[in-house]
All heavy atoms as a GROMACS GRO file, in nm:
protein
  596
    1TRP      N    1   8.272   5.754  11.681
    1TRP     CA    2   8.320   5.829  11.794
    1TRP      C    3   8.268   5.764  11.920
    1TRP      O    4   8.150   5.732  11.931
    1TRP     CB    5   8.270   5.973  11.779
    1TRP     CG    6   8.328   6.069  11.874
    1TRP    CD1    7   8.441   6.140  11.856
    1TRP    CD2    8   8.275   6.109  11.999
    1TRP    NE1    9   8.463   6.223  11.962
    1TRP    CE2   10   8.361   6.205  12.053
    1TRP    CE3   11   8.167   6.073  12.072
    1TRP    CZ2   12   8.341   6.264  12.175
    1TRP    CZ3   13   8.146   6.132  12.195
    1TRP    CH2   14   8.233   6.227  12.244
    2GLU      N   15   8.355   5.744  12.018
    2GLU     CA   16   8.312   5.686  12.144
    2GLU      C   17   8.396   5.742  12.258
    2GLU      O   18   8.509   5.788  12.237
    2GLU     CB   19   8.322   5.534  12.142
    2GLU     CG   20   8.464   5.483  12.129
    2GLU     CD   21   8.471   5.332  12.119
    2GLU    OE1   22   8.396   5.273  12.038
    2GLU    OE2   23   8.550   5.275  12.194
    3TRP      N   24   8.340   5.742  12.377
    3TRP     CA   25   8.411   5.788  12.496
    3TRP      C   26   8.510   5.682  12.539
    3TRP      O   27   8.479   5.563  12.539
    3TRP     CB   28   8.313   5.810  12.611
    3TRP     CG   29   8.237   5.937  12.598
    3TRP    CD1   30   8.115   5.954  12.540
    3TRP    CD2   31   8.279   6.065  12.644
    3TRP    NE1   32   8.078   6.085  12.548
    3TRP    CE2   33   8.177   6.156  12.611
    3TRP    CE3   34   8.392   6.112  12.709
    3TRP    CZ2   35   8.185   6.290  12.641
    3TRP    CZ3   36   8.399   6.246  12.739
    3TRP    CH2   37   8.297   6.334  12.706
    4ARG      N   38   8.628   5.729  12.576
    4ARG     CA   39   8.729   5.640  12.634
    4ARG      C   40   8.779   5.708  12.760
    4ARG      O   41   8.832   5.818  12.754
    4ARG     CB   42   8.843   5.615  12.537
    4ARG     CG   43   8.797   5.536  12.419
    4ARG     CD   44   8.912   5.497  12.331
    4ARG     NE   45   8.861   5.420  12.221
    4ARG     CZ   46   8.903   5.299  12.192
    4ARG    NH1   47   8.996   5.244  12.265
    4ARG    NH2   48   8.852   5.234  12.091
    5LEU      N   49   8.760   5.642  12.871
    5LEU     CA   50   8.800   5.697  12.999
    5LEU      C   51   8.916   5.616  13.056
    5LEU      O   52   8.912   5.493  13.055
    5LEU     CB   53   8.682   5.695  13.096
    5LEU     CG   54   8.559   5.772  13.048
    5LEU    CD1   55   8.442   5.748  13.142
    5LEU    CD2   56   8.590   5.920  13.038
    6PRO      N   57   9.018   5.684  13.108
    6PRO     CA   58   9.132   5.612  13.165
    6PRO      C   59   9.090   5.524  13.284
    6PRO      O   60   9.016   5.568  13.372
    6PRO     CB   61   9.225   5.723  13.211
    6PRO     CG   62   9.184   5.843  13.132
    6PRO     CD   63   9.038   5.828  13.109
    7ARG      N   64   9.138   5.405  13.284
    7ARG     CA   65   9.106   5.309  13.389
    7ARG      C   66   9.147   5.359  13.528
    7ARG      O   67   9.083   5.327  13.628
    7ARG     CB   68   9.174   5.175  13.358
    7ARG     CG   69   9.136   5.065  13.453
    7ARG     CD   70   9.203   4.935  13.414
    7ARG     NE   71   9.181   4.900  13.276
    7ARG     CZ   72   9.096   4.806  13.235
    7ARG    NH1   73   9.031   4.735  13.322
    7ARG    NH2   74   9.081   4.781  13.107
    8PHE      N   75   9.255   5.438  13.535
    8PHE     CA   76   9.304   5.481  13.666
    8PHE      C   77   9.202   5.567  13.741
    8PHE      O   78   9.216   5.587  13.861
    8PHE     CB   79   9.439   5.554  13.654
    8PHE     CG   80   9.432   5.693  13.598
    8PHE    CD1   81   9.395   5.801  13.678
    8PHE    CD2   82   9.464   5.718  13.466
    8PHE    CE1   83   9.390   5.929  13.626
    8PHE    CE2   84   9.460   5.845  13.412
    8PHE     CZ   85   9.422   5.952  13.494
    9GLN      N   86   9.101   5.617  13.674
    9GLN     CA   87   9.001   5.702  13.737
    9GLN      C   88   8.898   5.622  13.817
    9GLN      O   89   8.814   5.680  13.885
    9GLN     CB   90   8.926   5.785  13.634
    9GLN     CG   91   9.012   5.886  13.564
    9GLN     CD   92   8.930   5.970  13.466
    9GLN    OE1   93   8.808   5.973  13.470
    9GLN    NE2   94   8.999   6.040  13.379
   10PHE      N   95   8.906   5.491  13.810
   10PHE     CA   96   8.802   5.408  13.869
   10PHE      C   97   8.859   5.302  13.964
   10PHE      O   98   8.973   5.260  13.950
   10PHE     CB   99   8.723   5.337  13.758
   10PHE     CG  100   8.659   5.434  13.663
   10PHE    CD1  101   8.725   5.473  13.547
   10PHE    CD2  102   8.535   5.488  13.690
   10PHE    CE1  103   8.667   5.563  13.459
   10PHE    CE2  104   8.476   5.578  13.603
   10PHE     CZ  105   8.542   5.616  13.488
   11THR      N  106   8.774   5.259  14.054
   11THR     CA  107   8.802   5.143  14.139
   11THR      C  108   8.702   5.035  14.097
   11THR      O  109   8.620   5.058  14.007
   11THR     CB  110   8.781   5.177  14.288
   11THR    OG1  111   8.642   5.202  14.310
   11THR    CG2  112   8.864   5.296  14.331
   12GLU      N  113   8.705   4.923  14.163
   12GLU     CA  114   8.608   4.817  14.132
   12GLU      C  115   8.466   4.862  14.161
   12GLU      O  116   8.371   4.812  14.101
   12GLU     CB  117   8.642   4.691  14.210
   12GLU     CG  118   8.768   4.623  14.162
   12GLU     CD  119   8.798   4.496  14.239
   12GLU    OE1  120   8.710   4.449  14.314
   12GLU    OE2  121   8.910   4.446  14.224
   13SER      N  122   8.450   4.957  14.253
   13SER     CA  123   8.315   5.000  14.291
   13SER      C  124   8.270   5.129  14.223
   13SER      O  125   8.162   5.178  14.250
   13SER     CB  126   8.308   5.015  14.443
   13SER     OG  127   8.402   5.109  14.488
   14GLY      N  128   8.354   5.186  14.136
   14GLY     CA  129   8.312   5.307  14.065
   14GLY      C  130   8.422   5.411  14.059
   14GLY      O  131   8.540   5.381  14.080
   15GLU      N  132   8.382   5.533  14.032
   15GLU     CA  133   8.477   5.644  14.017
   15GLU      C  134   8.545   5.676  14.150
   15GLU      O  135   8.482   5.672  14.255
   15GLU     CB  136   8.400   5.766  13.967
   15GLU     CG  137   8.489   5.884  13.933
   15GLU     CD  138   8.408   6.000  13.879
   15GLU    OE1  139   8.352   6.075  13.960
   15GLU    OE2  140   8.403   6.015  13.756
   16ILE      N  141   8.674   5.710  14.144
   16ILE     CA  142   8.747   5.751  14.263
   16ILE      C  143   8.684   5.880  14.314
   16ILE      O  144   8.668   5.976  14.236
   16ILE     CB  145   8.896   5.770  14.233
   16ILE    CG1  146   8.959   5.634  14.201
   16ILE    CG2  147   8.968   5.837  14.349
   16ILE    CD1  148   9.102   5.641  14.156
   17PRO      N  149   8.646   5.885  14.440
   17PRO     CA  150   8.582   6.006  14.493
   17PRO      C  151   8.668   6.131  14.471
   17PRO      O  152   8.787   6.132  14.500
   17PRO     CB  153   8.567   5.976  14.642
   17PRO     CG  154   8.563   5.827  14.650
   17PRO     CD  155   8.657   5.781  14.541
   18GLY      N  156   8.604   6.233  14.414
   18GLY     CA  157   8.670   6.361  14.395
   18GLY      C  158   8.749   6.376  14.267
   18GLY      O  159   8.792   6.486  14.233
   19ILE      N  160   8.768   6.269  14.192
   19ILE     CA  161   8.853   6.278  14.073
   19ILE      C  162   8.792   6.370  13.967
   19ILE      O  163   8.864   6.439  13.896
   19ILE     CB  164   8.889   6.140  14.015
   19ILE    CG1  165   9.014   6.153  13.927
   19ILE    CG2  166   8.772   6.079  13.940
   19ILE    CD1  167   9.086   6.026  13.902
   20GLY      N  168   8.662   6.376  13.960
   20GLY     CA  169   8.597   6.463  13.863
   20GLY      C  170   8.631   6.609  13.885
   20GLY      O  171   8.658   6.683  13.790
   21GLU      N  172   8.634   6.651  14.011
   21GLU     CA  173   8.670   6.790  14.042
   21GLU      C  174   8.812   6.820  13.997
   21GLU      O  175   8.840   6.927  13.942
   21GLU     CB  176   8.657   6.815  14.193
   21GLU     CG  177   8.697   6.954  14.234
   21GLU     CD  178   8.685   6.981  14.383
   21GLU    OE1  179   8.621   6.902  14.455
   21GLU    OE2  180   8.742   7.082  14.428
   22VAL      N  181   8.902   6.727  14.020
   22VAL     CA  182   9.042   6.747  13.984
   22VAL      C  183   9.058   6.749  13.832
   22VAL      O  184   9.125   6.836  13.777
   22VAL     CB  185   9.132   6.639  14.048
   22VAL    CG1  186   9.277   6.661  14.010
   22VAL    CG2  187   9.115   6.640  14.200
   23VAL      N  188   8.993   6.658  13.763
   23VAL     CA  189   9.002   6.653  13.616
   23VAL      C  190   8.949   6.783  13.555
   23VAL      O  191   9.009   6.838  13.463
   23VAL     CB  192   8.926   6.531  13.561
   23VAL    CG1  193   8.909   6.539  13.411
   23VAL    CG2  194   8.997   6.402  13.599
   24ARG      N  195   8.840   6.835  13.608
   24ARG     CA  196   8.785   6.961  13.556
   24ARG      C  197   8.879   7.079  13.575
   24ARG      O  198   8.875   7.176  13.501
   24ARG     CB  199   8.650   6.991  13.620
   24ARG     CG  200   8.538   6.904  13.566
   24ARG     CD  201   8.402   6.948  13.618
   24ARG     NE  202   8.389   6.939  13.762
   24ARG     CZ  203   8.354   6.830  13.829
   24ARG    NH1  204   8.330   6.717  13.764
   24ARG    NH2  205   8.343   6.831  13.961
   25ALA      N  206   8.968   7.071  13.673
   25ALA     CA  207   9.062   7.180  13.701
   25ALA      C  208   9.187   7.175  13.612
   25ALA      O  209   9.261   7.272  13.604
   25ALA     CB  210   9.104   7.176  13.848
   26LEU      N  211   9.209   7.063  13.545
   26LEU     CA  212   9.326   7.050  13.456
   26LEU      C  213   9.309   7.137  13.332
   26LEU      O  214   9.198   7.153  13.282
   26LEU     CB  215   9.342   6.904  13.413
   26LEU     CG  216   9.387   6.807  13.521
   26LEU    CD1  217   9.367   6.664  13.472
   26LEU    CD2  218   9.530   6.832  13.560
   27PRO      N  219   9.419   7.191  13.280
   27PRO     CA  220   9.411   7.264  13.153
   27PRO      C  221   9.354   7.174  13.043
   27PRO      O  222   9.392   7.056  13.032
   27PRO     CB  223   9.557   7.302  13.124
   27PRO     CG  224   9.623   7.303  13.258
   27PRO     CD  225   9.555   7.194  13.336
   28SER      N  226   9.265   7.227  12.963
   28SER     CA  227   9.196   7.145  12.863
   28SER      C  228   9.283   7.103  12.746
   28SER      O  229   9.248   7.012  12.672
   28SER     CB  230   9.073   7.220  12.811
   28SER     OG  231   9.114   7.340  12.748
   29ASP      N  232   9.397   7.167  12.728
   29ASP     CA  233   9.483   7.135  12.614
   29ASP      C  234   9.593   7.034  12.646
   29ASP      O  235   9.681   7.010  12.564
   29ASP     CB  236   9.545   7.262  12.556
   29ASP     CG  237   9.633   7.336  12.655
   29ASP    OD1  238   9.624   7.310  12.777
   29ASP    OD2  239   9.712   7.423  12.610
   30LEU      N  240   9.587   6.973  12.761
   30LEU     CA  241   9.690   6.876  12.799
   30LEU      C  242   9.676   6.746  12.721
   30LEU      O  243   9.566   6.700  12.694
   30LEU     CB  244   9.681   6.843  12.947
   30LEU     CG  245   9.729   6.948  13.044
   30LEU    CD1  246   9.707   6.901  13.186
   30LEU    CD2  247   9.876   6.978  13.022
   31HIS      N  248   9.790   6.688  12.689
   31HIS     CA  249   9.791   6.556  12.626
   31HIS      C  250   9.750   6.453  12.731
   31HIS      O  251   9.788   6.463  12.848
   31HIS     CB  252   9.933   6.526  12.573
   31HIS     CG  253   9.937   6.407  12.485
   31HIS    ND1  254   9.941   6.279  12.534
   31HIS    CD2  255   9.935   6.396  12.350
   31HIS    CE1  256   9.944   6.194  12.434
   31HIS    NE2  257   9.939   6.263  12.321
   32PRO      N  258   9.674   6.351  12.691
   32PRO     CA  259   9.631   6.249  12.788
   32PRO      C  260   9.746   6.181  12.863
   32PRO      O  261   9.732   6.145  12.979
   32PRO     CB  262   9.555   6.148  12.701
   32PRO     CG  263   9.510   6.227  12.583
   32PRO     CD  264   9.615   6.331  12.560
   33VAL      N  265   9.860   6.166  12.798
   33VAL     CA  266   9.974   6.104  12.867
   33VAL      C  267  10.025   6.196  12.978
   33VAL      O  268  10.061   6.149  13.087
   33VAL     CB  269  10.087   6.070  12.766
   33VAL    CG1  270  10.212   6.022  12.838
   33VAL    CG2  271  10.039   5.966  12.666
   34ALA      N  272  10.027   6.326  12.955
   34ALA     CA  273  10.068   6.421  13.058
   34ALA      C  274   9.974   6.415  13.177
   34ALA      O  275  10.016   6.422  13.293
   34ALA     CB  276  10.074   6.562  13.002
   35VAL      N  277   9.846   6.400  13.151
   35VAL     CA  278   9.747   6.389  13.259
   35VAL      C  279   9.772   6.263  13.340
   35VAL      O  280   9.777   6.267  13.463
   35VAL     CB  281   9.604   6.390  13.202
   35VAL    CG1  282   9.502   6.359  13.311
   35VAL    CG2  283   9.573   6.523  13.135
   36ALA      N  284   9.790   6.151  13.273
   36ALA     CA  285   9.814   6.024  13.343
   36ALA      C  286   9.941   6.031  13.427
   36ALA      O  287   9.942   5.984  13.541
   36ALA     CB  288   9.823   5.910  13.242
   37ARG      N  289  10.046   6.091  13.372
   37ARG     CA  290  10.171   6.103  13.449
   37ARG      C  291  10.153   6.191  13.571
   37ARG      O  292  10.205   6.161  13.678
   37ARG     CB  293  10.282   6.160  13.360
   37ARG     CG  294  10.334   6.061  13.261
   37ARG     CD  295  10.444   6.120  13.178
   37ARG     NE  296  10.490   6.022  13.080
   37ARG     CZ  297  10.554   6.053  12.971
   37ARG    NH1  298  10.582   6.179  12.943
   37ARG    NH2  299  10.592   5.959  12.888
   38TRP      N  300  10.081   6.302  13.555
   38TRP     CA  301  10.059   6.393  13.668
   38TRP      C  302   9.984   6.321  13.780
   38TRP      O  303  10.019   6.334  13.896
   38TRP     CB  304   9.983   6.518  13.623
   38TRP     CG  305   9.963   6.615  13.735
   38TRP    CD1  306  10.055   6.701  13.786
   38TRP    CD2  307   9.844   6.634  13.812
   38TRP    NE1  308  10.000   6.775  13.890
   38TRP    CE2  309   9.870   6.734  13.906
   38TRP    CE3  310   9.718   6.576  13.808
   38TRP    CZ2  311   9.775   6.777  13.998
   38TRP    CZ3  312   9.623   6.619  13.899
   38TRP    CH2  313   9.652   6.719  13.992
   39PHE      N  314   9.884   6.245  13.745
   39PHE     CA  315   9.807   6.172  13.846
   39PHE      C  316   9.890   6.064  13.914
   39PHE      O  317   9.864   6.028  14.028
   39PHE     CB  318   9.681   6.110  13.785
   39PHE     CG  319   9.560   6.198  13.793
   39PHE    CD1  320   9.514   6.263  13.681
   39PHE    CD2  321   9.492   6.216  13.913
   39PHE    CE1  322   9.402   6.345  13.687
   39PHE    CE2  323   9.381   6.297  13.920
   39PHE     CZ  324   9.335   6.362  13.808
   40ALA      N  325   9.992   6.011  13.846
   40ALA     CA  326  10.070   5.898  13.899
   40ALA      C  327  10.194   5.938  13.977
   40ALA      O  328  10.244   5.859  14.058
   40ALA     CB  329  10.110   5.806  13.783
   41ARG      N  330  10.246   6.058  13.954
   41ARG     CA  331  10.373   6.098  14.019
   41ARG      C  332  10.349   6.166  14.153
   41ARG      O  333  10.260   6.249  14.166
   41ARG     CB  334  10.450   6.192  13.928
   41ARG     CG  335  10.504   6.122  13.808
   41ARG     CD  336  10.597   6.210  13.730
   41ARG     NE  337  10.656   6.132  13.621
   41ARG     CZ  338  10.691   6.184  13.506
   41ARG    NH1  339  10.676   6.312  13.482
   41ARG    NH2  340  10.744   6.107  13.413
   42PRO      N  341  10.434   6.134  14.252
   42PRO     CA  342  10.422   6.202  14.381
   42PRO      C  343  10.436   6.354  14.365
   42PRO      O  344  10.514   6.402  14.284
   42PRO     CB  345  10.538   6.146  14.462
   42PRO     CG  346  10.567   6.014  14.400
   42PRO     CD  347  10.539   6.033  14.253
   43ASN      N  348  10.357   6.425  14.441
   43ASN     CA  349  10.358   6.571  14.440
   43ASN      C  350  10.399   6.618  14.579
   43ASN      O  351  10.334   6.580  14.678
   43ASN     CB  352  10.219   6.623  14.403
   43ASN     CG  353  10.216   6.772  14.384
   43ASN    OD1  354  10.260   6.847  14.471
   43ASN    ND2  355  10.164   6.816  14.272
   44PRO      N  356  10.502   6.701  14.591
   44PRO     CA  357  10.548   6.743  14.723
   44PRO      C  358  10.445   6.824  14.801
   44PRO      O  359  10.456   6.838  14.923
   44PRO     CB  360  10.672   6.827  14.693
   44PRO     CG  361  10.660   6.867  14.551
   44PRO     CD  362  10.581   6.760  14.483
   45ASP      N  363  10.342   6.874  14.735
   45ASP     CA  364  10.237   6.950  14.803
   45ASP      C  365  10.125   6.860  14.855
   45ASP      O  366  10.033   6.909  14.922
   45ASP     CB  367  10.178   7.055  14.708
   45ASP     CG  368  10.279   7.162  14.673
   45ASP    OD1  369  10.353   7.206  14.764
   45ASP    OD2  370  10.286   7.201  14.556
   46LEU      N  371  10.132   6.732  14.824
   46LEU     CA  372  10.031   6.637  14.873
   46LEU      C  373  10.101   6.537  14.965
   46LEU      O  374  10.171   6.447  14.919
   46LEU     CB  375   9.966   6.563  14.755
   46LEU     CG  376   9.891   6.651  14.655
   46LEU    CD1  377   9.845   6.568  14.536
   46LEU    CD2  378   9.774   6.722  14.720
   47VAL      N  379  10.085   6.556  15.093
   47VAL     CA  380  10.155   6.472  15.191
   47VAL      C  381  10.052   6.392  15.270
   47VAL      O  382   9.957   6.447  15.326
   47VAL     CB  383  10.240   6.559  15.286
   47VAL    CG1  384  10.308   6.472  15.391
   47VAL    CG2  385  10.344   6.637  15.207
   48PHE      N  386  10.073   6.263  15.273
   48PHE     CA  387   9.987   6.171  15.347
   48PHE      C  388  10.075   6.080  15.429
   48PHE      O  389  10.168   6.018  15.376
   48PHE     CB  390   9.900   6.090  15.250
   48PHE     CG  391   9.808   5.994  15.319
   48PHE    CD1  392   9.697   6.039  15.389
   48PHE    CD2  393   9.832   5.858  15.314
   48PHE    CE1  394   9.612   5.950  15.453
   48PHE    CE2  395   9.748   5.768  15.377
   48PHE     CZ  396   9.638   5.815  15.447
   49GLU      N  397  10.050   6.074  15.559
   49GLU     CA  398  10.128   5.993  15.651
   49GLU      C  399  10.278   6.019  15.639
   49GLU      O  400  10.359   5.929  15.636
   49GLU     CB  401  10.096   5.844  15.634
   49GLU     CG  402   9.953   5.812  15.671
   49GLU     CD  403   9.920   5.663  15.662
   49GLU    OE1  404  10.001   5.584  15.606
   49GLU    OE2  405   9.812   5.627  15.712
   50GLY      N  406  10.312   6.147  15.625
   50GLY     CA  407  10.452   6.188  15.626
   50GLY      C  408  10.528   6.174  15.496
   50GLY      O  409  10.648   6.196  15.493
   51ARG      N  410  10.461   6.138  15.389
   51ARG     CA  411  10.533   6.125  15.261
   51ARG      C  412  10.451   6.188  15.148
   51ARG      O  413  10.328   6.192  15.153
   51ARG     CB  414  10.566   5.981  15.229
   51ARG     CG  415  10.446   5.895  15.202
   51ARG     CD  416  10.487   5.750  15.168
   51ARG     NE  417  10.370   5.670  15.140
   51ARG     CZ  418  10.313   5.657  15.022
   51ARG    NH1  419  10.364   5.717  14.917
   51ARG    NH2  420  10.207   5.581  15.006
   52ALA      N  421  10.523   6.236  15.047
   52ALA     CA  422  10.458   6.293  14.929
   52ALA      C  423  10.390   6.180  14.852
   52ALA      O  424  10.447   6.072  14.835
   52ALA     CB  425  10.559   6.364  14.841
   53VAL      N  426  10.268   6.204  14.810
   53VAL     CA  427  10.192   6.105  14.734
   53VAL      C  428  10.144   6.166  14.603
   53VAL      O  429  10.141   6.288  14.586
   53VAL     CB  430  10.071   6.050  14.814
   53VAL    CG1  431  10.117   5.976  14.938
   53VAL    CG2  432   9.974   6.162  14.850
   54SER      N  433  10.106   6.082  14.511
   54SER     CA  434  10.053   6.128  14.383
   54SER      C  435   9.910   6.179  14.404
   54SER      O  436   9.845   6.144  14.504
   54SER     CB  437  10.052   6.013  14.283
   54SER     OG  438   9.954   5.917  14.321
   55PRO      N  439   9.860   6.261  14.313
   55PRO     CA  440   9.722   6.303  14.323
   55PRO      C  441   9.625   6.184  14.330
   55PRO      O  442   9.525   6.189  14.403
   55PRO     CB  443   9.699   6.386  14.196
   55PRO     CG  444   9.834   6.443  14.168
   55PRO     CD  445   9.930   6.332  14.202
   56LEU      N  446   9.656   6.078  14.258
   56LEU     CA  447   9.570   5.960  14.262
   56LEU      C  448   9.572   5.895  14.400
   56LEU      O  449   9.466   5.863  14.457
   56LEU     CB  450   9.617   5.861  14.156
   56LEU     CG  451   9.522   5.749  14.121
   56LEU    CD1  452   9.387   5.803  14.076
   56LEU    CD2  453   9.582   5.663  14.013
   57GLU      N  454   9.690   5.879  14.458
   57GLU     CA  455   9.699   5.824  14.594
   57GLU      C  456   9.629   5.916  14.694
   57GLU      O  457   9.565   5.868  14.788
   57GLU     CB  458   9.845   5.808  14.635
   57GLU     CG  459   9.918   5.696  14.568
   57GLU     CD  460  10.063   5.692  14.610
   57GLU    OE1  461  10.141   5.774  14.558
   57GLU    OE2  462  10.098   5.608  14.697
   58TRP      N  463   9.644   6.046  14.675
   58TRP     CA  464   9.581   6.144  14.762
   58TRP      C  465   9.429   6.122  14.766
   58TRP      O  466   9.368   6.116  14.873
   58TRP     CB  467   9.615   6.284  14.712
   58TRP     CG  468   9.550   6.396  14.784
   58TRP    CD1  469   9.441   6.466  14.744
   58TRP    CD2  470   9.591   6.451  14.909
   58TRP    NE1  471   9.412   6.563  14.836
   58TRP    CE2  472   9.502   6.556  14.939
   58TRP    CE3  473   9.693   6.424  14.999
   58TRP    CZ2  474   9.512   6.633  15.054
   58TRP    CZ3  475   9.704   6.500  15.113
   58TRP    CH2  476   9.615   6.602  15.140
   59LEU      N  477   9.371   6.111  14.650
   59LEU     CA  478   9.226   6.093  14.642
   59LEU      C  479   9.184   5.957  14.698
   59LEU      O  480   9.085   5.948  14.771
   59LEU     CB  481   9.178   6.108  14.498
   59LEU     CG  482   9.195   6.248  14.438
   59LEU    CD1  483   9.163   6.245  14.290
   59LEU    CD2  484   9.109   6.350  14.512
   60ARG      N  485   9.259   5.854  14.665
   60ARG     CA  486   9.224   5.720  14.715
   60ARG      C  487   9.234   5.711  14.867
   60ARG      O  488   9.163   5.632  14.929
   60ARG     CB  489   9.317   5.616  14.652
   60ARG     CG  490   9.282   5.585  14.510
   60ARG     CD  491   9.371   5.476  14.457
   60ARG     NE  492   9.328   5.437  14.323
   60ARG     CZ  493   9.404   5.374  14.238
   60ARG    NH1  494   9.528   5.340  14.272
   60ARG    NH2  495   9.358   5.343  14.118
   61SER      N  496   9.321   5.791  14.927
   61SER     CA  497   9.337   5.788  15.072
   61SER      C  498   9.235   5.877  15.143
   61SER      O  499   9.238   5.889  15.265
   61SER     CB  500   9.479   5.830  15.111
   61SER     OG  501   9.498   5.969  15.082
   62GLY      N  502   9.147   5.940  15.066
   62GLY     CA  503   9.045   6.026  15.126
   62GLY      C  504   9.085   6.171  15.135
   62GLY      O  505   9.018   6.250  15.202
   63GLY      N  506   9.195   6.209  15.067
   63GLY     CA  507   9.238   6.348  15.068
   63GLY      C  508   9.134   6.439  15.003
   63GLY      O  509   9.057   6.396  14.917
   64ASN      N  510   9.135   6.564  15.044
   64ASN     CA  511   9.041   6.663  14.994
   64ASN      C  512   9.067   6.688  14.845
   64ASN      O  513   9.176   6.733  14.808
   64ASN     CB  514   9.058   6.792  15.074
   64ASN     CG  515   8.958   6.898  15.038
   64ASN    OD1  516   8.902   6.900  14.929
   64ASN    ND2  517   8.934   6.989  15.130
   65PRO      N  518   8.969   6.663  14.759
   65PRO     CA  519   8.991   6.684  14.616
   65PRO      C  520   9.019   6.830  14.581
   65PRO      O  521   9.089   6.858  14.483
   65PRO     CB  522   8.862   6.635  14.550
   65PRO     CG  523   8.766   6.612  14.658
   65PRO     CD  524   8.840   6.607  14.787
   66HIS      N  525   8.968   6.921  14.662
   66HIS     CA  526   8.991   7.064  14.634
   66HIS      C  527   9.140   7.097  14.641
   66HIS      O  528   9.190   7.177  14.563
   66HIS     CB  529   8.911   7.150  14.732
   66HIS     CG  530   8.923   7.296  14.705
   66HIS    ND1  531   8.865   7.356  14.596
   66HIS    CD2  532   8.987   7.394  14.773
   66HIS    CE1  533   8.893   7.484  14.598
   66HIS    NE2  534   8.967   7.510  14.704
   67VAL      N  535   9.212   7.033  14.732
   67VAL     CA  536   9.356   7.055  14.745
   67VAL      C  537   9.429   7.013  14.618
   67VAL      O  538   9.512   7.087  14.564
   67VAL     CB  539   9.413   6.981  14.869
   67VAL    CG1  540   9.564   6.992  14.875
   67VAL    CG2  541   9.350   7.036  14.996
   68ALA      N  542   9.397   6.895  14.566
   68ALA     CA  543   9.460   6.848  14.442
   68ALA      C  544   9.415   6.933  14.323
   68ALA      O  545   9.495   6.964  14.235
   68ALA     CB  546   9.426   6.701  14.418
   69ALA      N  547   9.289   6.974  14.322
   69ALA     CA  548   9.239   7.055  14.212
   69ALA      C  549   9.310   7.190  14.206
   69ALA      O  550   9.330   7.245  14.098
   69ALA     CB  551   9.089   7.076  14.226
   70GLU      N  552   9.349   7.243  14.320
   70GLU     CA  553   9.422   7.372  14.321
   70GLU      C  554   9.559   7.359  14.255
   70GLU      O  555   9.613   7.455  14.203
   70GLU     CB  556   9.437   7.423  14.464
   70GLU     CG  557   9.309   7.478  14.521
   70GLU     CD  558   9.327   7.531  14.662
   70GLU    OE1  559   9.426   7.494  14.730
   70GLU    OE2  560   9.241   7.610  14.704
   71LEU      N  561   9.617   7.238  14.257
   71LEU     CA  562   9.749   7.216  14.196
   71LEU      C  563   9.738   7.189  14.046
   71LEU      O  564   9.834   7.209  13.973
   71LEU     CB  565   9.816   7.096  14.263
   71LEU     CG  566   9.841   7.108  14.413
   71LEU    CD1  567   9.889   6.974  14.468
   71LEU    CD2  568   9.939   7.218  14.443
   72ALA      N  569   9.624   7.144  14.001
   72ALA     CA  570   9.606   7.100  13.863
   72ALA      C  571   9.632   7.209  13.758
   72ALA      O  572   9.695   7.180  13.655
   72ALA     CB  573   9.467   7.042  13.845
   73PRO      N  574   9.588   7.333  13.775
   73PRO     CA  575   9.611   7.433  13.670
   73PRO      C  576   9.758   7.462  13.644
   73PRO      O  577   9.795   7.510  13.537
   73PRO     CB  578   9.541   7.557  13.722
   73PRO     CG  579   9.438   7.507  13.817
   73PRO     CD  580   9.501   7.385  13.880
   74ASP      N  581   9.845   7.432  13.739
   74ASP     CA  582   9.988   7.459  13.723
   74ASP      C  583  10.059   7.354  13.639
   74ASP      O  584  10.178   7.365  13.613
   74ASP     CB  585  10.055   7.470  13.859
   74ASP     CG  586  10.005   7.590  13.938
   74ASP    OD1  587   9.961   7.688  13.876
   74ASP    OD2  588  10.008   7.583  14.062
   75LEU      N  589   9.988   7.253  13.600
   75LEU     CA  590  10.047   7.146  13.520
   75LEU      C  591  10.078   7.201  13.386
   75LEU      O  592  10.132   7.210  13.304
   75LEU     CB  593   9.952   7.027  13.509
   75LEU     CG  594  10.004   6.908  13.434
   75LEU    CD1  595  10.124   6.846  13.501
   75LEU    CD2  596   9.895   6.804  13.426
   0.00000   0.00000   0.00000
């Protein structure tokens, strides 16, 4: 048994800021592919510079992780 963490959660310098809060807010029974897709697809509730961005882009751009975490349970 070993831990396997998705690469998208990290940058070259470490974990994407705030991603842990968002991951903890996701339903625990989700398939890993559903999680990866949710993080990668634009969400109309996450707008940065006038366009909808994915939760991952939101966090990378410095968006408030609490905002993305509030959307996570609805997945």
